[in-house]
N, CA, C and O atoms as a Maestro MAE file, in Angstrom:
{
 s_m_m2io_version
 :::
 2.0.0
}

f_m_ct {
 s_m_title
 :::
 protein
 m_atom[300] {
  # First column is atom index #
  i_m_mmod_type
  r_m_x_coord
  r_m_y_coord
  r_m_z_coord
  i_m_residue_number
  s_m_chain_name
  s_m_pdb_residue_name
  s_m_pdb_atom_name
  i_m_atomic_number
  :::
  1 25 80.883 71.038 81.670 1 A "UNK " " N  " 7
  2 3 82.320 71.054 81.556 1 A "UNK " " CA " 6
  3 2 82.843 72.483 81.397 1 A "UNK " " C  " 6
  4 15 83.969 72.790 81.788 1 A "UNK " " O  " 8
  5 25 82.022 73.334 80.828 2 A "UNK " " N  " 7
  6 3 82.439 74.719 80.668 2 A "UNK " " CA " 6
  7 2 82.673 75.389 82.016 2 A "UNK " " C  " 6
  8 15 83.667 76.090 82.206 2 A "UNK " " O  " 8
  9 25 81.743 75.165 82.957 3 A "UNK " " N  " 7
  10 3 81.889 75.798 84.271 3 A "UNK " " CA " 6
  11 2 83.051 75.199 85.061 3 A "UNK " " C  " 6
  12 15 83.676 75.899 85.858 3 A "UNK " " O  " 8
  13 25 83.347 73.926 84.854 4 A "UNK " " N  " 7
  14 3 84.527 73.329 85.469 4 A "UNK " " CA " 6
  15 2 85.789 74.007 84.950 4 A "UNK " " C  " 6
  16 15 86.717 74.275 85.713 4 A "UNK " " O  " 8
  17 25 85.816 74.281 83.656 5 A "UNK " " N  " 7
  18 3 86.944 74.994 83.057 5 A "UNK " " CA " 6
  19 2 87.070 76.399 83.642 5 A "UNK " " C  " 6
  20 15 88.174 76.841 83.959 5 A "UNK " " O  " 8
  21 25 85.947 77.101 83.786 6 A "UNK " " N  " 7
  22 3 85.967 78.458 84.337 6 A "UNK " " CA " 6
  23 2 86.478 78.454 85.775 6 A "UNK " " C  " 6
  24 15 87.293 79.296 86.151 6 A "UNK " " O  " 8
  25 25 86.001 77.513 86.570 7 A "UNK " " N  " 7
  26 3 86.459 77.428 87.961 7 A "UNK " " CA " 6
  27 2 87.947 77.104 88.021 7 A "UNK " " C  " 6
  28 15 88.677 77.681 88.827 7 A "UNK " " O  " 8
  29 25 88.396 76.186 87.175 8 A "UNK " " N  " 7
  30 3 89.827 75.839 87.162 8 A "UNK " " CA " 6
  31 2 90.690 77.030 86.772 8 A "UNK " " C  " 6
  32 15 91.778 77.210 87.320 8 A "UNK " " O  " 8
  33 25 90.220 77.843 85.838 9 A "UNK " " N  " 7
  34 3 90.993 79.008 85.415 9 A "UNK " " CA " 6
  35 2 90.993 80.112 86.474 9 A "UNK " " C  " 6
  36 15 91.980 80.832 86.622 9 A "UNK " " O  " 8
  37 25 89.902 80.241 87.199 10 A "UNK " " N  " 7
  38 3 89.787 81.322 88.180 10 A "UNK " " CA " 6
  39 2 90.335 80.939 89.549 10 A "UNK " " C  " 6
  40 15 90.570 81.814 90.383 10 A "UNK " " O  " 8
  41 25 90.541 79.653 89.794 11 A "UNK " " N  " 7
  42 3 90.886 79.201 91.141 11 A "UNK " " CA " 6
  43 2 92.194 79.818 91.651 11 A "UNK " " C  " 6
  44 15 92.227 80.329 92.770 11 A "UNK " " O  " 8
  45 25 93.244 79.782 90.877 12 A "UNK " " N  " 7
  46 3 94.529 80.308 91.359 12 A "UNK " " CA " 6
  47 2 94.476 81.809 91.614 12 A "UNK " " C  " 6
  48 15 95.038 82.289 92.599 12 A "UNK " " O  " 8
  49 25 93.815 82.547 90.748 13 A "UNK " " N  " 7
  50 3 93.675 83.993 90.968 13 A "UNK " " CA " 6
  51 2 92.875 84.267 92.236 13 A "UNK " " C  " 6
  52 15 93.217 85.151 93.021 13 A "UNK " " O  " 8
  53 25 91.804 83.496 92.424 14 A "UNK " " N  " 7
  54 3 90.995 83.662 93.633 14 A "UNK " " CA " 6
  55 2 91.791 83.283 94.874 14 A "UNK " " C  " 6
  56 15 91.670 83.935 95.911 14 A "UNK " " O  " 8
  57 25 92.602 82.239 94.777 15 A "UNK " " N  " 7
  58 3 93.413 81.807 95.913 15 A "UNK " " CA " 6
  59 2 94.406 82.887 96.321 15 A "UNK " " C  " 6
  60 15 94.613 83.121 97.512 15 A "UNK " " O  " 8
  61 25 95.023 83.548 95.342 16 A "UNK " " N  " 7
  62 3 95.984 84.608 95.652 16 A "UNK " " CA " 6
  63 2 95.309 85.806 96.320 16 A "UNK " " C  " 6
  64 15 95.891 86.434 97.204 16 A "UNK " " O  " 8
  65 25 94.099 86.118 95.903 17 A "UNK " " N  " 7
  66 3 93.408 87.290 96.444 17 A "UNK " " CA " 6
  67 2 92.718 86.964 97.766 17 A "UNK " " C  " 6
  68 15 92.824 87.722 98.730 17 A "UNK " " O  " 8
  69 25 92.012 85.835 97.807 18 A "UNK " " N  " 7
  70 3 91.171 85.523 98.959 18 A "UNK " " CA " 6
  71 2 91.895 84.735 100.049 18 A "UNK " " C  " 6
  72 15 91.446 84.705 101.195 18 A "UNK " " O  " 8
  73 25 93.010 84.100 99.698 19 A "UNK " " N  " 7
  74 3 93.779 83.253 100.611 19 A "UNK " " CA " 6
  75 2 92.875 82.197 101.255 19 A "UNK " " C  " 6
  76 15 92.305 81.383 100.529 19 A "UNK " " O  " 8
  77 25 92.722 82.173 102.544 20 A "UNK " " N  " 7
  78 3 91.907 81.128 103.166 20 A "UNK " " CA " 6
  79 2 90.412 81.388 102.981 20 A "UNK " " C  " 6
  80 15 89.598 80.503 103.241 20 A "UNK " " O  " 8
  81 25 90.048 82.573 102.543 21 A "UNK " " N  " 7
  82 3 88.647 82.895 102.290 21 A "UNK " " CA " 6
  83 2 88.049 82.080 101.159 21 A "UNK " " C  " 6
  84 15 86.829 81.956 101.055 21 A "UNK " " O  " 8
  85 25 88.909 81.520 100.307 22 A "UNK " " N  " 7
  86 3 88.404 80.697 99.213 22 A "UNK " " CA " 6
  87 2 87.717 79.445 99.755 22 A "UNK " " C  " 6
  88 15 86.786 78.927 99.139 22 A "UNK " " O  " 8
  89 25 88.177 78.962 100.906 23 A "UNK " " N  " 7
  90 3 87.522 77.825 101.546 23 A "UNK " " CA " 6
  91 2 86.083 78.187 101.905 23 A "UNK " " C  " 6
  92 15 85.169 77.399 101.658 23 A "UNK " " O  " 8
  93 25 85.874 79.354 102.476 24 A "UNK " " N  " 7
  94 3 84.545 79.793 102.862 24 A "UNK " " CA " 6
  95 2 83.675 80.091 101.637 24 A "UNK " " C  " 6
  96 15 82.464 79.872 101.668 24 A "UNK " " O  " 8
  97 25 84.285 80.584 100.571 25 A "UNK " " N  " 7
  98 3 83.557 80.845 99.333 25 A "UNK " " CA " 6
  99 2 82.970 79.548 98.774 25 A "UNK " " C  " 6
  100 15 81.776 79.484 98.480 25 A "UNK " " O  " 8
  101 25 83.797 78.524 98.627 26 A "UNK " " N  " 7
  102 3 83.311 77.262 98.074 26 A "UNK " " CA " 6
  103 2 82.424 76.512 99.062 26 A "UNK " " C  " 6
  104 15 81.502 75.813 98.642 26 A "UNK " " O  " 8
  105 25 82.676 76.636 100.345 27 A "UNK " " N  " 7
  106 3 81.804 75.967 101.313 27 A "UNK " " CA " 6
  107 2 80.420 76.627 101.341 27 A "UNK " " C  " 6
  108 15 79.420 75.946 101.572 27 A "UNK " " O  " 8
  109 25 80.350 77.932 101.110 28 A "UNK " " N  " 7
  110 3 79.054 78.606 101.034 28 A "UNK " " CA " 6
  111 2 78.266 78.098 99.833 28 A "UNK " " C  " 6
  112 15 77.053 77.912 99.929 28 A "UNK " " O  " 8
  113 25 78.932 77.872 98.705 29 A "UNK " " N  " 7
  114 3 78.247 77.323 97.533 29 A "UNK " " CA " 6
  115 2 77.774 75.899 97.773 29 A "UNK " " C  " 6
  116 15 76.718 75.506 97.278 29 A "UNK " " O  " 8
  117 25 78.536 75.127 98.521 30 A "UNK " " N  " 7
  118 3 78.111 73.770 98.858 30 A "UNK " " CA " 6
  119 2 76.854 73.809 99.731 30 A "UNK " " C  " 6
  120 15 75.951 72.991 99.558 30 A "UNK " " O  " 8
  121 25 76.797 74.749 100.658 31 A "UNK " " N  " 7
  122 3 75.600 74.896 101.497 31 A "UNK " " CA " 6
  123 2 74.402 75.299 100.641 31 A "UNK " " C  " 6
  124 15 73.309 74.763 100.822 31 A "UNK " " O  " 8
  125 25 74.591 76.235 99.713 32 A "UNK " " N  " 7
  126 3 73.511 76.667 98.825 32 A "UNK " " CA " 6
  127 2 73.014 75.487 97.987 32 A "UNK " " C  " 6
  128 15 71.805 75.290 97.857 32 A "UNK " " O  " 8
  129 25 73.928 74.707 97.423 33 A "UNK " " N  " 7
  130 3 73.527 73.559 96.604 33 A "UNK " " CA " 6
  131 2 72.839 72.492 97.446 33 A "UNK " " C  " 6
  132 15 71.892 71.856 96.984 33 A "UNK " " O  " 8
  133 25 73.298 72.293 98.657 34 A "UNK " " N  " 7
  134 3 72.667 71.326 99.541 34 A "UNK " " CA " 6
  135 2 71.254 71.729 99.920 34 A "UNK " " C  " 6
  136 15 70.354 70.890 99.954 34 A "UNK " " O  " 8
  137 25 71.054 73.010 100.204 35 A "UNK " " N  " 7
  138 3 69.715 73.500 100.524 35 A "UNK " " CA " 6
  139 2 68.783 73.408 99.319 35 A "UNK " " C  " 6
  140 15 67.602 73.091 99.461 35 A "UNK " " O  " 8
  141 25 69.320 73.687 98.136 36 A "UNK " " N  " 7
  142 3 68.514 73.539 96.927 36 A "UNK " " CA " 6
  143 2 68.067 72.088 96.760 36 A "UNK " " C  " 6
  144 15 66.897 71.827 96.479 36 A "UNK " " O  " 8
  145 25 68.978 71.159 96.928 37 A "UNK " " N  " 7
  146 3 68.627 69.737 96.800 37 A "UNK " " CA " 6
  147 2 67.644 69.316 97.880 37 A "UNK " " C  " 6
  148 15 66.736 68.528 97.616 37 A "UNK " " O  " 8
  149 25 67.807 69.820 99.067 38 A "UNK " " N  " 7
  150 3 66.927 69.452 100.171 38 A "UNK " " CA " 6
  151 2 65.492 69.921 99.949 38 A "UNK " " C  " 6
  152 15 64.547 69.184 100.230 38 A "UNK " " O  " 8
  153 25 65.326 71.144 99.445 39 A "UNK " " N  " 7
  154 3 63.996 71.720 99.325 39 A "UNK " " CA " 6
  155 2 63.354 71.576 97.943 39 A "UNK " " C  " 6
  156 15 62.127 71.563 97.843 39 A "UNK " " O  " 8
  157 25 64.147 71.468 96.885 40 A "UNK " " N  " 7
  158 3 63.578 71.500 95.540 40 A "UNK " " CA " 6
  159 2 63.709 70.207 94.751 40 A "UNK " " C  " 6
  160 15 63.112 70.098 93.680 40 A "UNK " " O  " 8
  161 25 64.458 69.227 95.228 41 A "UNK " " N  " 7
  162 3 64.585 67.955 94.531 41 A "UNK " " CA " 6
  163 2 63.851 66.911 95.357 41 A "UNK " " C  " 6
  164 15 64.325 66.519 96.424 41 A "UNK " " O  " 8
  165 25 62.696 66.456 94.874 42 A "UNK " " N  " 7
  166 3 61.894 65.527 95.675 42 A "UNK " " CA " 6
  167 2 62.498 64.122 95.715 42 A "UNK " " C  " 6
  168 15 63.236 63.717 94.818 42 A "UNK " " O  " 8
  169 25 62.167 63.402 96.769 43 A "UNK " " N  " 7
  170 3 62.621 62.020 96.939 43 A "UNK " " CA " 6
  171 2 61.857 61.116 95.993 43 A "UNK " " C  " 6
  172 15 60.631 61.200 95.913 43 A "UNK " " O  " 8
  173 25 62.564 60.249 95.270 44 A "UNK " " N  " 7
  174 3 61.924 59.333 94.326 44 A "UNK " " CA " 6
  175 2 62.211 57.875 94.667 44 A "UNK " " C  " 6
  176 15 61.983 56.994 93.838 44 A "UNK " " O  " 8
  177 25 62.699 57.611 95.856 45 A "UNK " " N  " 7
  178 3 63.011 56.242 96.245 45 A "UNK " " CA " 6
  179 2 61.731 55.412 96.321 45 A "UNK " " C  " 6
  180 15 60.762 55.803 96.972 45 A "UNK " " O  " 8
  181 25 61.742 54.273 95.653 46 A "UNK " " N  " 7
  182 3 60.611 53.370 95.684 46 A "UNK " " CA " 6
  183 2 59.468 53.748 94.753 46 A "UNK " " C  " 6
  184 15 58.415 53.111 94.779 46 A "UNK " " O  " 8
  185 25 59.663 54.783 93.925 47 A "UNK " " N  " 7
  186 3 58.624 55.211 93.002 47 A "UNK " " CA " 6
  187 2 59.038 54.789 91.594 47 A "UNK " " C  " 6
  188 15 60.161 55.056 91.167 47 A "UNK " " O  " 8
  189 25 58.133 54.132 90.877 48 A "UNK " " N  " 7
  190 3 58.473 53.705 89.521 48 A "UNK " " CA " 6
  191 2 58.559 54.915 88.600 48 A "UNK " " C  " 6
  192 15 57.988 55.969 88.880 48 A "UNK " " O  " 8
  193 25 59.276 54.746 87.509 49 A "UNK " " N  " 7
  194 3 59.494 55.858 86.582 49 A "UNK " " CA " 6
  195 2 58.182 56.352 85.975 49 A "UNK " " C  " 6
  196 15 58.060 57.528 85.632 49 A "UNK " " O  " 8
  197 25 57.211 55.466 85.843 50 A "UNK " " N  " 7
  198 3 55.926 55.859 85.271 50 A "UNK " " CA " 6
  199 2 55.085 56.681 86.239 50 A "UNK " " C  " 6
  200 15 54.241 57.466 85.808 50 A "UNK " " O  " 8
  201 25 55.299 56.514 87.525 51 A "UNK " " N  " 7
  202 3 54.498 57.198 88.535 51 A "UNK " " CA " 6
  203 2 55.132 58.474 89.077 51 A "UNK " " C  " 6
  204 15 54.543 59.144 89.925 51 A "UNK " " O  " 8
  205 25 56.310 58.813 88.603 52 A "UNK " " N  " 7
  206 3 57.019 59.973 89.166 52 A "UNK " " CA " 6
  207 2 56.248 61.266 88.943 52 A "UNK " " C  " 6
  208 15 56.171 62.099 89.847 52 A "UNK " " O  " 8
  209 25 55.678 61.448 87.758 53 A "UNK " " N  " 7
  210 3 54.968 62.698 87.478 53 A "UNK " " CA " 6
  211 2 53.760 62.871 88.396 53 A "UNK " " C  " 6
  212 15 53.535 63.953 88.939 53 A "UNK " " O  " 8
  213 25 52.996 61.814 88.563 54 A "UNK " " N  " 7
  214 3 51.782 61.922 89.369 54 A "UNK " " CA " 6
  215 2 52.052 61.931 90.865 54 A "UNK " " C  " 6
  216 15 51.458 62.723 91.597 54 A "UNK " " O  " 8
  217 25 52.932 61.069 91.320 55 A "UNK " " N  " 7
  218 3 53.085 60.923 92.762 55 A "UNK " " CA " 6
  219 2 54.182 61.795 93.367 55 A "UNK " " C  " 6
  220 15 54.245 61.947 94.587 55 A "UNK " " O  " 8
  221 25 55.040 62.363 92.535 56 A "UNK " " N  " 7
  222 3 56.140 63.165 93.085 56 A "UNK " " CA " 6
  223 2 56.011 64.632 92.689 56 A "UNK " " C  " 6
  224 15 55.911 65.496 93.560 56 A "UNK " " O  " 8
  225 25 56.012 64.925 91.403 57 A "UNK " " N  " 7
  226 3 56.045 66.311 90.954 57 A "UNK " " CA " 6
  227 2 54.741 67.052 91.236 57 A "UNK " " C  " 6
  228 15 54.768 68.227 91.600 57 A "UNK " " O  " 8
  229 25 53.605 66.382 91.074 58 A "UNK " " N  " 7
  230 3 52.323 67.056 91.300 58 A "UNK " " CA " 6
  231 2 52.033 67.292 92.774 58 A "UNK " " C  " 6
  232 15 51.169 68.109 93.095 58 A "UNK " " O  " 8
  233 25 52.714 66.616 93.672 59 A "UNK " " N  " 7
  234 3 52.488 66.794 95.118 59 A "UNK " " CA " 6
  235 2 53.545 67.656 95.801 59 A "UNK " " C  " 6
  236 15 53.380 68.027 96.963 59 A "UNK " " O  " 8
  237 25 54.627 67.978 95.095 60 A "UNK " " N  " 7
  238 3 55.703 68.778 95.687 60 A "UNK " " CA " 6
  239 2 55.213 70.206 95.903 60 A "UNK " " C  " 6
  240 15 54.493 70.747 95.064 60 A "UNK " " O  " 8
  241 25 55.596 70.818 97.013 61 A "UNK " " N  " 7
  242 3 55.080 72.136 97.394 61 A "UNK " " CA " 6
  243 2 55.432 73.226 96.388 61 A "UNK " " C  " 6
  244 15 54.683 74.195 96.265 61 A "UNK " " O  " 8
  245 25 56.534 73.106 95.671 62 A "UNK " " N  " 7
  246 3 56.927 74.140 94.714 62 A "UNK " " CA " 6
  247 2 56.595 73.753 93.277 62 A "UNK " " C  " 6
  248 15 56.034 74.560 92.536 62 A "UNK " " O  " 8
  249 25 56.930 72.544 92.877 63 A "UNK " " N  " 7
  250 3 56.796 72.137 91.487 63 A "UNK " " CA " 6
  251 2 55.356 71.889 91.064 63 A "UNK " " C  " 6
  252 15 55.072 71.837 89.867 63 A "UNK " " O  " 8
  253 25 54.448 71.736 92.008 64 A "UNK " " N  " 7
  254 3 53.062 71.469 91.625 64 A "UNK " " CA " 6
  255 2 52.424 72.645 90.888 64 A "UNK " " C  " 6
  256 15 51.472 72.451 90.133 64 A "UNK " " O  " 8
  257 25 52.928 73.849 91.094 65 A "UNK " " N  " 7
  258 3 52.356 75.000 90.382 65 A "UNK " " CA " 6
  259 2 52.702 74.989 88.897 65 A "UNK " " C  " 6
  260 15 52.065 75.695 88.115 65 A "UNK " " O  " 8
  261 25 53.692 74.207 88.496 66 A "UNK " " N  " 7
  262 3 54.061 74.090 87.090 66 A "UNK " " CA " 6
  263 2 53.457 72.866 86.425 66 A "UNK " " C  " 6
  264 15 53.592 72.691 85.213 66 A "UNK " " O  " 8
  265 25 52.803 72.027 87.189 67 A "UNK " " N  " 7
  266 3 52.185 70.811 86.666 67 A "UNK " " CA " 6
  267 2 50.694 71.057 86.487 67 A "UNK " " C  " 6
  268 15 50.030 71.537 87.406 67 A "UNK " " O  " 8
  269 25 50.174 70.738 85.335 68 A "UNK " " N  " 7
  270 3 48.748 70.908 85.066 68 A "UNK " " CA " 6
  271 2 48.004 69.691 85.593 68 A "UNK " " C  " 6
  272 15 48.471 68.563 85.439 68 A "UNK " " O  " 8
  273 25 46.884 69.904 86.194 69 A "UNK " " N  " 7
  274 3 46.100 68.808 86.776 69 A "UNK " " CA " 6
  275 2 45.512 67.906 85.709 69 A "UNK " " C  " 6
  276 15 45.445 66.692 85.903 69 A "UNK " " O  " 8
  277 25 45.088 68.460 84.602 70 A "UNK " " N  " 7
  278 3 44.429 67.664 83.557 70 A "UNK " " CA " 6
  279 2 45.240 67.712 82.266 70 A "UNK " " C  " 6
  280 15 44.784 68.250 81.257 70 A "UNK " " O  " 8
  281 25 46.445 67.144 82.304 71 A "UNK " " N  " 7
  282 3 47.258 67.083 81.102 71 A "UNK " " CA " 6
  283 2 46.646 66.110 80.098 71 A "UNK " " C  " 6
  284 15 46.182 65.034 80.473 71 A "UNK " " O  " 8
  285 25 46.647 66.488 78.833 72 A "UNK " " N  " 7
  286 3 46.173 65.588 77.784 72 A "UNK " " CA " 6
  287 2 47.157 64.438 77.583 72 A "UNK " " C  " 6
  288 15 46.773 63.361 77.126 72 A "UNK " " O  " 8
  289 25 48.423 64.666 77.922 73 A "UNK " " N  " 7
  290 3 49.448 63.639 77.729 73 A "UNK " " CA " 6
  291 2 49.353 62.547 78.760 73 A "UNK " " C  " 6
  292 15 49.916 61.471 78.557 73 A "UNK " " O  " 8
  293 25 48.658 62.778 79.870 74 A "UNK " " N  " 7
  294 3 48.537 61.776 80.921 74 A "UNK " " CA " 6
  295 2 47.621 60.626 80.511 74 A "UNK " " C  " 6
  296 15 47.729 59.521 81.044 74 A "UNK " " O  " 8
  297 25 46.745 60.881 79.590 75 A "UNK " " N  " 7
  298 3 45.753 59.871 79.219 75 A "UNK " " CA " 6
  299 2 46.257 58.906 78.219 75 A "UNK " " C  " 6
  300 15 45.529 58.000 77.814 75 A "UNK " " O  " 8
  :::
 }
 m_bond[299] {
  # First column is bond index #
  i_m_from
  i_m_to
  i_m_order
  :::
  1 1 2 1
  2 2 3 1
  3 3 4 2
  4 3 5 1
  5 5 6 1
  6 6 7 1
  7 7 8 2
  8 7 9 1
  9 9 10 1
  10 10 11 1
  11 11 12 2
  12 11 13 1
  13 13 14 1
  14 14 15 1
  15 15 16 2
  16 15 17 1
  17 17 18 1
  18 18 19 1
  19 19 20 2
  20 19 21 1
  21 21 22 1
  22 22 23 1
  23 23 24 2
  24 23 25 1
  25 25 26 1
  26 26 27 1
  27 27 28 2
  28 27 29 1
  29 29 30 1
  30 30 31 1
  31 31 32 2
  32 31 33 1
  33 33 34 1
  34 34 35 1
  35 35 36 2
  36 35 37 1
  37 37 38 1
  38 38 39 1
  39 39 40 2
  40 39 41 1
  41 41 42 1
  42 42 43 1
  43 43 44 2
  44 43 45 1
  45 45 46 1
  46 46 47 1
  47 47 48 2
  48 47 49 1
  49 49 50 1
  50 50 51 1
  51 51 52 2
  52 51 53 1
  53 53 54 1
  54 54 55 1
  55 55 56 2
  56 55 57 1
  57 57 58 1
  58 58 59 1
  59 59 60 2
  60 59 61 1
  61 61 62 1
  62 62 63 1
  63 63 64 2
  64 63 65 1
  65 65 66 1
  66 66 67 1
  67 67 68 2
  68 67 69 1
  69 69 70 1
  70 70 71 1
  71 71 72 2
  72 71 73 1
  73 73 74 1
  74 74 75 1
  75 75 76 2
  76 75 77 1
  77 77 78 1
  78 78 79 1
  79 79 80 2
  80 79 81 1
  81 81 82 1
  82 82 83 1
  83 83 84 2
  84 83 85 1
  85 85 86 1
  86 86 87 1
  87 87 88 2
  88 87 89 1
  89 89 90 1
  90 90 91 1
  91 91 92 2
  92 91 93 1
  93 93 94 1
  94 94 95 1
  95 95 96 2
  96 95 97 1
  97 97 98 1
  98 98 99 1
  99 99 100 2
  100 99 101 1
  101 101 102 1
  102 102 103 1
  103 103 104 2
  104 103 105 1
  105 105 106 1
  106 106 107 1
  107 107 108 2
  108 107 109 1
  109 109 110 1
  110 110 111 1
  111 111 112 2
  112 111 113 1
  113 113 114 1
  114 114 115 1
  115 115 116 2
  116 115 117 1
  117 117 118 1
  118 118 119 1
  119 119 120 2
  120 119 121 1
  121 121 122 1
  122 122 123 1
  123 123 124 2
  124 123 125 1
  125 125 126 1
  126 126 127 1
  127 127 128 2
  128 127 129 1
  129 129 130 1
  130 130 131 1
  131 131 132 2
  132 131 133 1
  133 133 134 1
  134 134 135 1
  135 135 136 2
  136 135 137 1
  137 137 138 1
  138 138 139 1
  139 139 140 2
  140 139 141 1
  141 141 142 1
  142 142 143 1
  143 143 144 2
  144 143 145 1
  145 145 146 1
  146 146 147 1
  147 147 148 2
  148 147 149 1
  149 149 150 1
  150 150 151 1
  151 151 152 2
  152 151 153 1
  153 153 154 1
  154 154 155 1
  155 155 156 2
  156 155 157 1
  157 157 158 1
  158 158 159 1
  159 159 160 2
  160 159 161 1
  161 161 162 1
  162 162 163 1
  163 163 164 2
  164 163 165 1
  165 165 166 1
  166 166 167 1
  167 167 168 2
  168 167 169 1
  169 169 170 1
  170 170 171 1
  171 171 172 2
  172 171 173 1
  173 173 174 1
  174 174 175 1
  175 175 176 2
  176 175 177 1
  177 177 178 1
  178 178 179 1
  179 179 180 2
  180 179 181 1
  181 181 182 1
  182 182 183 1
  183 183 184 2
  184 183 185 1
  185 185 186 1
  186 186 187 1
  187 187 188 2
  188 187 189 1
  189 189 190 1
  190 190 191 1
  191 191 192 2
  192 191 193 1
  193 193 194 1
  194 194 195 1
  195 195 196 2
  196 195 197 1
  197 197 198 1
  198 198 199 1
  199 199 200 2
  200 199 201 1
  201 201 202 1
  202 202 203 1
  203 203 204 2
  204 203 205 1
  205 205 206 1
  206 206 207 1
  207 207 208 2
  208 207 209 1
  209 209 210 1
  210 210 211 1
  211 211 212 2
  212 211 213 1
  213 213 214 1
  214 214 215 1
  215 215 216 2
  216 215 217 1
  217 217 218 1
  218 218 219 1
  219 219 220 2
  220 219 221 1
  221 221 222 1
  222 222 223 1
  223 223 224 2
  224 223 225 1
  225 225 226 1
  226 226 227 1
  227 227 228 2
  228 227 229 1
  229 229 230 1
  230 230 231 1
  231 231 232 2
  232 231 233 1
  233 233 234 1
  234 234 235 1
  235 235 236 2
  236 235 237 1
  237 237 238 1
  238 238 239 1
  239 239 240 2
  240 239 241 1
  241 241 242 1
  242 242 243 1
  243 243 244 2
  244 243 245 1
  245 245 246 1
  246 246 247 1
  247 247 248 2
  248 247 249 1
  249 249 250 1
  250 250 251 1
  251 251 252 2
  252 251 253 1
  253 253 254 1
  254 254 255 1
  255 255 256 2
  256 255 257 1
  257 257 258 1
  258 258 259 1
  259 259 260 2
  260 259 261 1
  261 261 262 1
  262 262 263 1
  263 263 264 2
  264 263 265 1
  265 265 266 1
  266 266 267 1
  267 267 268 2
  268 267 269 1
  269 269 270 1
  270 270 271 1
  271 271 272 2
  272 271 273 1
  273 273 274 1
  274 274 275 1
  275 275 276 2
  276 275 277 1
  277 277 278 1
  278 278 279 1
  279 279 280 2
  280 279 281 1
  281 281 282 1
  282 282 283 1
  283 283 284 2
  284 283 285 1
  285 285 286 1
  286 286 287 1
  287 287 288 2
  288 287 289 1
  289 289 290 1
  290 290 291 1
  291 291 292 2
  292 291 293 1
  293 293 294 1
  294 294 295 1
  295 295 296 2
  296 295 297 1
  297 297 298 1
  298 298 299 1
  299 299 300 2
  :::
 }
}
């Protein structure tokens, strides 16, 4: 909610300075967020909540480096 407040406070000032460029500014952030979701948020459809760690996070190309193969908590 804090960042929503910051954006709301800055929006009018940005609109006056950037004019139509504000559309491109926010659309660029939407593209960045979409690419982040596409590459870094794995698909969990059809996977039970208990199996997410083993079948999703440990096999993801980026997040697997942060997952330990032999966690004591897995047992």
